[in-house]
C-alpha atoms as a printed R data frame, in Angstrom:
    type eleno elety resid chain resno       x       y       z
1   ATOM     1    CA   MET     A     1  -5.372 -10.991 -16.031
2   ATOM     2    CA   ARG     A     2  -7.636  -8.257 -14.761
3   ATOM     3    CA   TRP     A     3  -6.080  -5.210 -13.079
4   ATOM     4    CA   SER     A     4  -8.392  -5.968 -10.197
5   ATOM     5    CA   ARG     A     5  -6.463  -9.150  -9.516
6   ATOM     6    CA   VAL     A     6  -3.185  -7.415  -9.668
7   ATOM     7    CA   LEU     A     7  -2.707  -4.195  -7.846
8   ATOM     8    CA   VAL     A     8  -0.831  -2.452  -7.047
9   ATOM     9    CA   THR     A     9  -1.673  -2.213  -4.011
10  ATOM    10    CA   ALA     A    10   0.638  -2.187  -2.413
11  ATOM    11    CA   LEU     A    11   0.140  -0.539  -2.403
12  ATOM    12    CA   SER     A    12  -0.146  -2.456  -2.485
13  ATOM    13    CA   ALA     A    13   5.835  -8.561   2.459
14  ATOM    14    CA   LEU     A    14   3.967 -11.189   4.054
15  ATOM    15    CA   ALA     A    15   1.887 -13.537   5.921
16  ATOM    16    CA   LEU     A    16  -1.018 -15.328   4.381
17  ATOM    17    CA   LEU     A    17  -3.425 -16.071   7.167
18  ATOM    18    CA   GLY     A    18  -6.485 -18.282   7.248
19  ATOM    19    CA   ALA     A    19  -6.770 -19.708   3.752
20  ATOM    20    CA   CYS     A    20  -3.510 -17.987   2.885
21  ATOM    21    CA   GLY     A    21  -1.185 -19.541   5.460
22  ATOM    22    CA   SER     A    22   0.789 -18.280   8.450
23  ATOM    23    CA   PRO     A    23   3.592 -15.688   8.609
24  ATOM    24    CA   GLU     A    24   7.153 -16.383   9.585
25  ATOM    25    CA   SER     A    25   8.903 -13.669  11.589
26  ATOM    26    CA   THR     A    26  12.260 -13.115  13.183
27  ATOM    27    CA   SER     A    27  10.573 -11.510  16.216
28  ATOM    28    CA   ASP     A    28   9.846 -13.400  19.429
29  ATOM    29    CA   ALA     A    29   6.282 -14.337  20.285
30  ATOM    30    CA   ALA     A    30   5.578 -12.063  23.222
31  ATOM    31    CA   ALA     A    31   7.196  -9.057  24.866
32  ATOM    32    CA   SER     A    32   7.362  -8.697  28.638
33  ATOM    33    CA   PRO     A    33   7.164  -5.209  30.214
34  ATOM    34    CA   ASP     A    34  10.922  -4.942  30.560
35  ATOM    35    CA   GLN     A    35  11.561  -5.835  26.925
36  ATOM    36    CA   ALA     A    36  11.712  -3.330  24.076
37  ATOM    37    CA   VAL     A    37   8.377  -2.329  22.581
38  ATOM    38    CA   ARG     A    38   7.452  -4.136  19.389
39  ATOM    39    CA   VAL     A    39   6.100  -2.359  16.309
40  ATOM    40    CA   ASN     A    40   4.005  -3.921  13.547
41  ATOM    41    CA   LEU     A    41   4.082  -3.024   9.839
42  ATOM    42    CA   PHE     A    42   1.194  -4.740   8.063
43  ATOM    43    CA   GLY     A    43  -0.511  -4.608   4.693
44  ATOM    44    CA   GLU     A    44  -0.641  -6.280   1.297
45  ATOM    45    CA   VAL     A    45   1.758  -7.042  -1.538
46  ATOM    46    CA   ARG     A    46   0.313  -7.040  -5.031
47  ATOM    47    CA   ALA     A    47   1.830  -7.853  -8.433
48  ATOM    48    CA   THR     A    48   1.731  -4.999 -10.951
49  ATOM    49    CA   ASP     A    49   2.010  -7.157 -14.091
50  ATOM    50    CA   GLY     A    50  -1.308  -8.975 -13.689
51  ATOM    51    CA   ASN     A    51   0.295 -12.393 -13.308
52  ATOM    52    CA   THR     A    52   0.424 -14.837 -10.440
53  ATOM    53    CA   LEU     A    53   3.867 -15.770  -9.133
54  ATOM    54    CA   PRO     A    54   5.482 -19.169  -9.799
55  ATOM    55    CA   ASP     A    55   3.971 -21.913  -7.619
56  ATOM    56    CA   ASP     A    56   7.329 -22.661  -6.002
57  ATOM    57    CA   ALA     A    57   8.144 -19.013  -5.267
58  ATOM    58    CA   THR     A    58   8.390 -17.381  -1.869
59  ATOM    59    CA   VAL     A    59   7.966 -13.670  -1.197
60  ATOM    60    CA   GLU     A    60  10.515 -12.162   1.155
61  ATOM    61    CA   ILE     A    61   9.871  -8.828   2.834
62  ATOM    62    CA   ARG     A    62  12.473  -7.038   4.893
63  ATOM    63    CA   LEU     A    63  12.862  -3.736   6.717
64  ATOM    64    CA   ARG     A    64  16.396  -2.399   6.276
65  ATOM    65    CA   ARG     A    65  18.535   0.734   6.285
66  ATOM    66    CA   GLN     A    66  18.221   2.684   3.060
67  ATOM    67    CA   ASP     A    67  21.874   3.705   2.705
68  ATOM    68    CA   ALA     A    68  23.534   0.404   3.670
69  ATOM    69    CA   GLU     A    69  25.081  -1.762   0.965
70  ATOM    70    CA   ASP     A    70  25.242  -5.084   2.802
71  ATOM    71    CA   LEU     A    71  21.823  -6.735   2.733
72  ATOM    72    CA   GLU     A    72  22.031  -8.957   5.800
73  ATOM    73    CA   SER     A    73  23.765  -6.596   8.229
74  ATOM    74    CA   SER     A    74  21.348  -3.742   7.390
75  ATOM    75    CA   THR     A    75  18.195  -5.844   7.918
76  ATOM    76    CA   VAL     A    76  16.087  -5.006  10.969
77  ATOM    77    CA   ALA     A    77  13.289  -7.547  10.418
78  ATOM    78    CA   ILE     A    78  12.265 -10.055   7.764
79  ATOM    79    CA   THR     A    79   9.262 -12.257   6.992
80  ATOM    80    CA   THR     A    80   8.522 -14.717   4.166
81  ATOM    81    CA   ILE     A    81   5.449 -16.402   2.723
82  ATOM    82    CA   LYS     A    82   4.733 -19.003   0.045
83  ATOM    83    CA   ALA     A    83   3.235 -17.566  -3.139
84  ATOM    84    CA   ASP     A    84   0.842 -20.477  -3.645
85  ATOM    85    CA   THR     A    85  -2.238 -18.291  -4.260
86  ATOM    86    CA   ALA     A    86  -2.994 -15.289  -6.447
87  ATOM    87    CA   PRO     A    87  -2.034 -11.830  -5.149
88  ATOM    88    CA   PRO     A    88  -2.695  -9.855  -2.984
89  ATOM    89    CA   PHE     A    89  -0.570 -11.315  -0.175
90  ATOM    90    CA   PRO     A    90  -1.377  -9.979   3.321
91  ATOM    91    CA   PHE     A    91   1.668  -9.626   5.573
92  ATOM    92    CA   SER     A    92   2.713  -8.649   9.071
93  ATOM    93    CA   LEU     A    93   6.290  -7.600   9.866
94  ATOM    94    CA   ILE     A    94   7.234  -7.029  13.510
95  ATOM    95    CA   TYR     A    95  10.421  -5.343  14.684
96  ATOM    96    CA   GLN     A    96  11.928  -4.036  17.916
97  ATOM    97    CA   ALA     A    97  11.795  -0.240  18.175
98  ATOM    98    CA   GLN     A    98  15.264   0.013  19.733
99  ATOM    99    CA   ASP     A    99  16.796  -1.636  16.641
100 ATOM   100    CA   LEU     A   100  16.256   1.534  14.568
101 ATOM   101    CA   GLU     A   101  18.950   4.204  14.518
102 ATOM   102    CA   PRO     A   102  17.420   7.644  15.236
103 ATOM   103    CA   ASP     A   103  18.884   9.515  12.248
104 ATOM   104    CA   ALA     A   104  18.752   6.707   9.676
105 ATOM   105    CA   HIS     A   105  16.226   6.203   6.864
106 ATOM   106    CA   TYR     A   106  14.608   2.806   6.333
107 ATOM   107    CA   VAL     A   107  12.928   1.057   3.406
108 ATOM   108    CA   LEU     A   108  10.728  -1.976   2.878
109 ATOM   109    CA   GLU     A   109  11.940  -4.394   0.237
110 ATOM   110    CA   ALA     A   110   9.859  -7.211  -1.215
111 ATOM   111    CA   ARG     A   111  11.329  -9.926  -3.461
112 ATOM   112    CA   ALA     A   112   9.763 -12.981  -5.108
113 ATOM   113    CA   ILE     A   113  12.266 -15.817  -5.516
114 ATOM   114    CA   THR     A   114  11.706 -19.258  -7.068
115 ATOM   115    CA   ALA     A   115  12.938 -22.515  -5.541
116 ATOM   116    CA   GLN     A   116  15.853 -22.389  -8.011
117 ATOM   117    CA   GLY     A   117  16.896 -18.976  -6.654
118 ATOM   118    CA   GLN     A   118  15.617 -16.912  -9.602
119 ATOM   119    CA   LEU     A   119  14.453 -13.399  -8.705
120 ATOM   120    CA   THR     A   120  11.163 -12.760 -10.552
121 ATOM   121    CA   HIS     A   121   9.630  -9.684  -8.867
122 ATOM   122    CA   ALA     A   122  10.905  -6.940  -6.581
123 ATOM   123    CA   THR     A   123  10.122  -3.541  -5.119
124 ATOM   124    CA   ARG     A   124  11.704  -1.062  -2.720
125 ATOM   125    CA   ALA     A   125   9.786   1.713  -0.990
126 ATOM   126    CA   ALA     A   126  10.332   4.205   1.798
127 ATOM   127    CA   VAL     A   127   8.007   3.492   4.690
128 ATOM   128    CA   PRO     A   128   6.492   5.763   7.344
129 ATOM   129    CA   LEU     A   129   7.474   4.234  10.676
130 ATOM   130    CA   PRO     A   130   4.844   4.262  13.442
131 ATOM   131    CA   SER     A   131   5.374   5.218  17.047
132 ATOM   132    CA   PRO     A   132   6.612   2.412  19.323
133 ATOM   133    CA   GLY     A   133   3.797   0.113  20.331
134 ATOM   134    CA   GLY     A   134   1.671   1.051  17.321
135 ATOM   135    CA   GLY     A   135   1.198  -0.188  13.788
136 ATOM   136    CA   VAL     A   136   0.834   1.197  10.280
137 ATOM   137    CA   SER     A   137  -0.569  -0.316   7.091
138 ATOM   138    CA   VAL     A   138   1.713  -0.345   4.051
139 ATOM   139    CA   ASN     A   139   0.744  -1.599   0.593
140 ATOM   140    CA   LEU     A   140   3.569  -2.654  -1.728
141 ATOM   141    CA   GLN     A   141   3.517  -2.923  -5.522
142 ATOM   142    CA   ILE     A   142   5.846  -5.735  -6.575
143 ATOM   143    CA   SER     A   143   7.001  -5.484 -10.203
144 ATOM   144    CA   PRO     A   144   8.520  -8.092 -12.527
145 ATOM   145    CA   ILE     A   145  12.255  -8.103 -13.115
146 ATOM   146    CA   ALA     A   146  12.176  -7.435 -16.852
147 ATOM   147    CA   PRO     A   147  14.711  -6.828 -19.635
148 ATOM   148    CA   GLN     A   148  15.778  -3.206 -20.008
149 ATOM   149    CA   SER     A   149  13.777  -2.994 -23.231
150 ATOM   150    CA   GLN     A   150  10.550  -3.760 -21.362
151 ATOM   151    CA   ALA     A   151   8.953  -0.875 -19.467
152 ATOM   152    CA   PRO     A   152   8.092  -1.635 -15.839
153 ATOM   153    CA   ALA     A   153   4.591  -1.106 -14.504
154 ATOM   154    CA   PRO     A   154   3.910   2.408 -13.166
155 ATOM   155    CA   VAL     A   155   3.830   3.188  -9.442
156 ATOM   156    CA   VAL     A   156   1.678   5.956  -7.973
157 ATOM   157    CA   THR     A   157   2.312   8.139  -4.909
158 ATOM   158    CA   ALA     A   158   0.092  10.841  -3.433
159 ATOM   159    CA   TYR     A   159   1.455  14.126  -2.044
160 ATOM   160    CA   GLN     A   160  -0.025  17.050  -0.136
161 ATOM   161    CA   CYS     A   161   1.362  20.418  -1.289
162 ATOM   162    CA   GLY     A   162  -0.374  22.967   0.878
163 ATOM   163    CA   ALA     A   163  -3.986  22.965  -0.272
164 ATOM   164    CA   THR     A   164  -3.118  21.021  -3.443
165 ATOM   165    CA   ASN     A   165  -3.385  17.239  -3.695
166 ATOM   166    CA   LEU     A   166  -0.992  15.670  -6.187
167 ATOM   167    CA   ILE     A   167  -0.773  12.178  -7.646
168 ATOM   168    CA   VAL     A   168   2.628  11.291  -9.092
169 ATOM   169    CA   GLN     A   169   2.804   8.322 -11.448
170 ATOM   170    CA   SER     A   170   6.377   7.065 -11.980
171 ATOM   171    CA   GLU     A   171   7.438   4.972 -14.950
172 ATOM   172    CA   ARG     A   172  11.083   4.420 -15.888
173 ATOM   173    CA   ASP     A   173  12.782   7.864 -16.129
174 ATOM   174    CA   ASP     A   174   9.556   9.865 -16.432
175 ATOM   175    CA   ILE     A   175   6.789  10.926 -14.102
176 ATOM   176    CA   THR     A   176   3.293  12.232 -14.763
177 ATOM   177    CA   ILE     A   177   1.816  14.604 -12.173
178 ATOM   178    CA   TYR     A   178  -1.953  14.869 -11.828
179 ATOM   179    CA   GLY     A   179  -3.555  17.772  -9.965
180 ATOM   180    CA   ALA     A   180  -0.845  20.416 -10.397
181 ATOM   181    CA   THR     A   181  -2.105  21.732 -13.738
182 ATOM   182    CA   GLU     A   182  -5.278  21.372 -15.781
183 ATOM   183    CA   ALA     A   183  -3.601  18.786 -18.024
184 ATOM   184    CA   PRO     A   184  -1.250  16.071 -16.724
185 ATOM   185    CA   LEU     A   185   2.292  17.417 -16.241
186 ATOM   186    CA   ARG     A   186   5.022  15.155 -17.657
187 ATOM   187    CA   LEU     A   187   8.612  15.503 -16.439
188 ATOM   188    CA   THR     A   188  11.866  13.664 -17.198
189 ATOM   189    CA   ARG     A   189  14.439  12.546 -14.657
190 ATOM   190    CA   GLU     A   190  17.756  14.361 -14.409
191 ATOM   191    CA   ARG     A   191  20.812  14.078 -12.199
192 ATOM   192    CA   SER     A   192  20.542  15.277  -8.623
193 ATOM   193    CA   ALA     A   193  23.072  15.456  -5.787
194 ATOM   194    CA   SER     A   194  20.457  14.029  -3.441
195 ATOM   195    CA   GLY     A   195  16.958  12.656  -3.841
196 ATOM   196    CA   THR     A   196  15.282  12.279  -7.244
197 ATOM   197    CA   GLN     A   197  14.821  15.260  -9.590
198 ATOM   198    CA   TYR     A   198  12.547  15.644 -12.651
199 ATOM   199    CA   ARG     A   199  12.165  18.646 -15.013
200 ATOM   200    CA   ASP     A   200  10.666  19.723 -18.321
201 ATOM   201    CA   ASP     A   201  11.776  22.270 -20.942
202 ATOM   202    CA   ALA     A   202   9.565  24.967 -19.374
203 ATOM   203    CA   GLY     A   203  11.484  24.816 -16.094
204 ATOM   204    CA   ASN     A   204   8.807  22.989 -14.123
205 ATOM   205    CA   GLY     A   205  10.272  20.461 -11.723
206 ATOM   206    CA   PHE     A   206   9.612  17.914  -9.024
207 ATOM   207    CA   TRP     A   207  12.123  16.722  -6.420
208 ATOM   208    CA   SER     A   208  11.545  14.016  -3.811
209 ATOM   209    CA   HIS     A   209  13.486  12.305  -1.057
210 ATOM   210    CA   ALA     A   210  11.972   9.865   1.416
211 ATOM   211    CA   ARG     A   211   8.567  11.424   2.264
212 ATOM   212    CA   GLU     A   212   9.516  15.029   1.392
213 ATOM   213    CA   ALA     A   213   9.057  16.658  -2.016
214 ATOM   214    CA   ARG     A   214   9.176  20.033  -3.763
215 ATOM   215    CA   LEU     A   215   7.114  21.100  -6.760
216 ATOM   216    CA   THR     A   216   8.348  23.966  -8.960
217 ATOM   217    CA   LEU     A   217   5.582  25.288 -11.177
218 ATOM   218    CA   GLY     A   218   5.698  28.547 -13.137
219 ATOM   219    CA   GLY     A   219   8.744  29.644 -11.145
220 ATOM   220    CA   GLN     A   220   7.018  29.127  -7.783
221 ATOM   221    CA   LEU     A   221   8.252  26.546  -5.267
222 ATOM   222    CA   ARG     A   222   5.844  24.490  -3.154
223 ATOM   223    CA   GLU     A   223   6.825  22.234  -0.273
224 ATOM   224    CA   CYS     A   224   5.095  18.844  -0.299
225 ATOM   225    CA   ASP     A   225   4.743  15.820   1.972
226 ATOM   226    CA   GLU     A   226   3.863  12.289   0.965
227 ATOM   227    CA   ASP     A   227   0.292  11.334   1.814
228 ATOM   228    CA   PRO     A   228   0.337   7.589   2.686
229 ATOM   229    CA   ASP     A   229  -3.464   7.460   3.010
230 ATOM   230    CA   GLY     A   230  -3.800   9.024  -0.421
231 ATOM   231    CA   SER     A   231  -1.265   6.611  -1.924
232 ATOM   232    CA   ARG     A   232  -3.177   3.606  -0.620
233 ATOM   233    CA   ARG     A   233  -6.468   5.072  -1.865
234 ATOM   234    CA   VAL     A   234  -5.070   5.614  -5.361
235 ATOM   235    CA   ALA     A   235  -3.486   2.150  -5.373
236 ATOM   236    CA   ALA     A   236  -6.840   0.573  -4.544
237 ATOM   237    CA   ARG     A   237  -8.504   2.719  -7.193
238 ATOM   238    CA   MET     A   238  -6.093   1.590  -9.896
239 ATOM   239    CA   ALA     A   239  -6.623  -2.033  -8.843
240 ATOM   240    CA   GLY     A   240 -10.305  -1.766  -9.684
241 ATOM   241    CA   ALA     A   241 -11.619  -1.553  -6.123
242 ATOM   242    CA   SER     A   242 -15.088  -0.136  -5.627
243 ATOM   243    CA   VAL     A   243 -14.517   0.406  -1.886
244 ATOM   244    CA   TYR     A   244 -11.378   1.064   0.158
245 ATOM   245    CA   ALA     A   245 -11.578   1.717   3.900
246 ATOM   246    CA   VAL     A   246  -9.190   2.078   6.835
247 ATOM   247    CA   GLY     A   247  -9.614   2.244  10.617
248 ATOM   248    CA   GLN     A   248  -7.530   2.519  13.771
249 ATOM   249    CA   GLU     A   249  -6.976   1.074  17.247
250 ATOM   250    CA   PRO     A   250  -6.402  -1.636  16.314
251 ATOM   251    CA   GLY     A   251  -5.440  -0.856  12.713
252 ATOM   252    CA   TRP     A   252  -7.409  -2.410   9.862
253 ATOM   253    CA   PHE     A   253  -8.114  -1.876   6.179
254 ATOM   254    CA   LEU     A   254 -10.536  -3.307   3.644
255 ATOM   255    CA   THR     A   255 -10.835  -3.523  -0.143
256 ATOM   256    CA   VAL     A   256 -13.892  -4.540  -2.147
257 ATOM   257    CA   VAL     A   257 -13.072  -5.509  -5.744
258 ATOM   258    CA   PRO     A   258 -16.200  -6.268  -7.819
259 ATOM   259    CA   ASP     A   259 -16.359  -9.733  -9.386
260 ATOM   260    CA   ASP     A   260 -13.172 -10.697  -7.557
261 ATOM   261    CA   ARG     A   261 -12.951 -10.631  -3.730
262 ATOM   262    CA   VAL     A   262 -13.263  -8.752  -0.469
263 ATOM   263    CA   THR     A   263 -10.136  -8.522   1.705
264 ATOM   264    CA   LEU     A   264 -10.213  -7.445   5.352
265 ATOM   265    CA   VAL     A   265  -6.893  -7.130   7.200
266 ATOM   266    CA   ALA     A   266  -7.582  -6.469  10.890
267 ATOM   267    CA   ASP     A   267  -5.761  -6.204  14.225
268 ATOM   268    CA   TYR     A   268  -2.562  -4.784  12.676
269 ATOM   269    CA   GLY     A   269  -2.413  -7.719  10.265
270 ATOM   270    CA   SER     A   270  -2.943 -10.560  12.725
271 ATOM   271    CA   GLN     A   271  -6.356 -11.422  11.210
272 ATOM   272    CA   VAL     A   272  -7.038 -11.668   7.482
273 ATOM   273    CA   VAL     A   273 -10.414 -12.543   5.967
274 ATOM   274    CA   VAL     A   274 -10.743 -13.055   2.205
275 ATOM   275    CA   THR     A   275 -14.224 -13.689   0.809
276 ATOM   276    CA   PRO     A   276 -15.773 -14.269  -2.627
277 ATOM   277    CA   PRO     A   277 -17.265 -11.210  -4.365
278 ATOM   278    CA   ALA     A   278 -19.713  -9.220  -2.246
279 ATOM   279    CA   SER     A   279 -23.325  -8.498  -3.108
280 ATOM   280    CA   GLY     A   280 -24.080  -4.802  -2.845
281 ATOM   281    CA   HIS     A   281 -26.969  -2.373  -3.190
282 ATOM   282    CA   ALA     A   282 -27.710   1.295  -2.641
283 ATOM   283    CA   VAL     A   283 -29.627   2.433   0.438
284 ATOM   284    CA   ASN     A   284 -30.723   5.835   1.663
285 ATOM   285    CA   GLY     A   285 -27.506   7.806   2.232
286 ATOM   286    CA   GLY     A   286 -25.067   5.100   1.195
287 ATOM   287    CA   TRP     A   287 -24.426   1.513   0.163
288 ATOM   288    CA   VAL     A   288 -24.465  -1.912   1.825
289 ATOM   289    CA   TYR     A   289 -22.301  -4.912   0.921
290 ATOM   290    CA   ASN     A   290 -22.500  -8.476   2.238
291 ATOM   291    CA   ALA     A   291 -20.008 -11.308   1.809
292 ATOM   292    CA   GLN     A   292 -19.573 -14.678   3.460
293 ATOM   293    CA   THR     A   293 -17.156 -17.560   3.866
294 ATOM   294    CA   LYS     A   294 -17.639 -20.855   5.701
295 ATOM   295    CA   GLY     A   295 -16.282 -19.302   8.870
296 ATOM   296    CA   HIS     A   296 -17.210 -15.611   8.674
297 ATOM   297    CA   ALA     A   297 -20.012 -13.220   7.757
298 ATOM   298    CA   LEU     A   298 -19.023  -9.739   6.605
299 ATOM   299    CA   ASN     A   299 -21.304  -6.706   6.401
300 ATOM   300    CA   ILE     A   300 -20.029  -3.367   5.061
301 ATOM   301    CA   VAL     A   301 -21.965  -0.114   5.289
302 ATOM   302    CA   VAL     A   302 -20.587   2.868   3.348
303 ATOM   303    CA   ARG     A   303 -22.250   6.147   4.299
304 ATOM   304    CA   ASP     A   304 -22.157   9.272   2.170
305 ATOM   305    CA   THR     A   305 -20.754  11.245   5.116
306 ATOM   306    CA   PRO     A   306 -17.230  12.807   5.294
307 ATOM   307    CA   CYS     A   307 -14.877  11.202   7.792
308 ATOM   308    CA   THR     A   308 -11.629  12.137   9.565
309 ATOM   309    CA   ASP     A   309  -9.072   9.418  10.300
310 ATOM   310    CA   ALA     A   310  -8.597   9.179  14.075
311 ATOM   311    CA   MET     A   311  -4.818   8.725  13.886
312 ATOM   312    CA   SER     A   312  -3.546  10.604  10.814
313 ATOM   313    CA   GLY     A   313  -6.205  13.316  10.611
314 ATOM   314    CA   ALA     A   314  -6.666  12.521   6.913
315 ATOM   315    CA   GLN     A   315  -9.967  13.569   5.347
316 ATOM   316    CA   TRP     A   316 -12.018  10.883   3.583
317 ATOM   317    CA   PRO     A   317 -15.244  11.259   1.589
318 ATOM   318    CA   ARG     A   318 -17.104   8.352   3.244
319 ATOM   319    CA   THR     A   319 -17.743   6.849   6.674
320 ATOM   320    CA   VAL     A   320 -17.468   3.050   6.751
321 ATOM   321    CA   THR     A   321 -18.726   0.510   9.283
322 ATOM   322    CA   VAL     A   322 -17.530  -3.095   8.940
323 ATOM   323    CA   THR     A   323 -19.178  -5.887  10.921
324 ATOM   324    CA   LEU     A   324 -17.196  -9.129  11.037
325 ATOM   325    CA   ASP     A   325 -19.423 -11.754  12.666
326 ATOM   326    CA   ASP     A   326 -20.399 -10.033  15.950
327 ATOM   327    CA   ARG     A   327 -17.532  -7.502  15.944
328 ATOM   328    CA   GLN     A   328 -17.906  -3.946  14.610
329 ATOM   329    CA   LEU     A   329 -15.114  -1.804  13.141
330 ATOM   330    CA   GLN     A   330 -15.480   1.932  12.507
331 ATOM   331    CA   GLY     A   331 -13.417   3.798   9.941
332 ATOM   332    CA   CYS     A   332 -13.163   6.033   6.894
333 ATOM   333    CA   GLY     A   333 -13.012   5.247   3.221
334 ATOM   334    CA   ALA     A   334 -13.778   5.935  -0.408
335 ATOM   335    CA   ARG     A   335 -16.144   4.433  -2.941
336 ATOM   336    CA   TRP     A   336 -16.095   4.452  -6.742
337 ATOM   337    CA   ASP     A   337 -18.651   3.457  -9.335
338 ATOM   338    CA   THR     A   338 -16.461   1.097 -11.353
339 ATOM   339    CA   GLN     A   339 -18.992   1.039 -14.198
340 ATOM   340    CA   THR     A   340 -18.573   4.758 -14.930
341 ATOM   341    CA   GLU     A   341 -15.074   5.171 -13.397
342 ATOM   342    CA   PRO     A   342 -12.983   2.287 -14.764
343 ATOM   343    CA   ALA     A   343  -9.752   1.288 -13.060
344 ATOM   344    CA   GLY     A   344  -6.284   1.887 -14.395
345 ATOM   345    CA   ARG     A   345  -5.818   5.648 -14.132
346 ATOM   346    CA   PRO     A   346  -5.135   7.898 -11.144
347 ATOM   347    CA   SER     A   347  -8.016  10.008  -9.830
């Protein structure tokens, strides 16, 4: 199956809304002023192997402590959906802010399980937690549980190292770093007392733990931080998207995959619109896309104007305006010419 029907993306947990179903959540429906503030993690889960999941499978997504061994006692929140359509699977996971321990690290886990209890796909990723009362989009890449002889699909993560933007592609015990040197830098995993460490014979190295990382290049050490916006952009790129956009207050994101679909996840994941492929054309200073379903009309304007994300401060190359019926959403994004820039490699 096409990469564009797979992604990553995460980045590319879950609730299929509209044509995709309704989410189940362990959280109560509404919070009164004297109750703890609720926080929403929302996004998409995509399969990295290019295959749909078994018709009888469910996808389970949970937020849990990273260092705890017992699955149930370490779980903060969980949601499940039926995998009765092709990926991606939009999801919304709500938890109570007071349930998190201040000094603990948390991860999102996604698992696809058949009706017979067979685990077919899984992933585990550190997640940036938003401030209480807010939301953050997280895309998960769910990979098949394969024999040891079969290499798993690669996962990409973006990092900011000072003025340098890195893309790290992980596959088994090796990583490939793009952006640090003129040619891709390939490193092999080695033992580390904490975090994950990679090195090559020349002494170059890369260490990461949670959202922190260090790059050693030519004997010089650089401190790095994970760039969630960059990770989602690269994930969309590798999935074959021609447009990826994100906006805030309330949080939303959009992907346009040529010859496949348009997906808009709005209001922190509470509204999901999936349309057939969009028609698009160039205009003065940008591009316009239109898509439609029986219930919604979607217009997307991508302007060739740099944009700064209102919440994260991230810099994007394009300004994007999305009009869903009579509602307008403003945000930032990226666009690729998929004819000259094919999917499947970081950029």
